[in-house]
C-alpha positions, 0 to 999 in steps of 0.5 A: 141178428144172431150172436156168435161166440168168438172161439179164439183165446188169442186177443190179437186174433180176436181183435183182428177178426172183430176189425175185419168183420165190423157190424157184419156179424154180432160177436160175443168174446169167448167166456174165460171159464171155457178151457182152450181147445187142443188143436189136434187136427191134421188140417186147418179145417180140422182144427178150426172145427174142433174149436167152433164145436167146443165153444158151441157145446160149452155156451149153447151158442153158435160159435166162430173159429178159425185156423191159420197156417203159413205155408212156406215152399222152400220148407215143403209147406211148413210150418202149416198147421203147426204154424202157432207152435213152430218153435215149440208149444209155448213159443212166442211170436218172436220165437216162431219168426226166429225159427222160420228166418234161421230155417230160411237162411241162404234160401233164394226160394222165398214164396209162401202163402197164408191160409185161413179157414173160418168156420161157424158151428151151431150146437145142433151140428150145423156148420158152414165154412169159408177159406181165404189165402194170400200169396207172397214171400218171406222177407230176409229179416223182420220189419214193422211193428203191427199185426202179430205172428209172422206178420213181420216177415210176410210181404203179400204178392204185389206189395213192398212192405210186410203185413206188420208195416201196413196200416190195419185197414190195408192189411185186412183188405189183402189178408187171408184172414180178411178174405176168409172172414168176409166170405164167412160173413157173406155165407151167414148173412146172405149178402 
């Protein structure tokens, strides 16, 4: 079975990807000596590609990366590609959630979606990618201790709880990242 190096430097995201994929793909953690890749792309695919290609070049192994964005309709699709840096370059999860809730104060239109692009890139230039999305709404206040990022304020369509209030297995079954990585695994394994 091919081994892939996981490009993310975010330990929360790495753990979630591993939980989603289980034994479907063999993953190796990102080497600590490989510097973080600057996300300068204009799209989620651009940023995922930058990270995967950089890790494949640095390690000589095929690499898997992703980029995720929260698109809020009332904010014209923001924070989008800037989701991780919405409240600033070194913002915490809480900083980003706080800024989002302030931006949405008094806004009745709360529809939003999470989108993820997952990509595998090989040192020779080959690549394959998949996308996953989930529609939902932004809660008026944060709730729940699970997950990370915007999970405490995102309620997926058809649910009454935020991602942060769900058990990990329930979240992964519905989530944008779950959908993208399951689709990528199917492309890579042919199942």
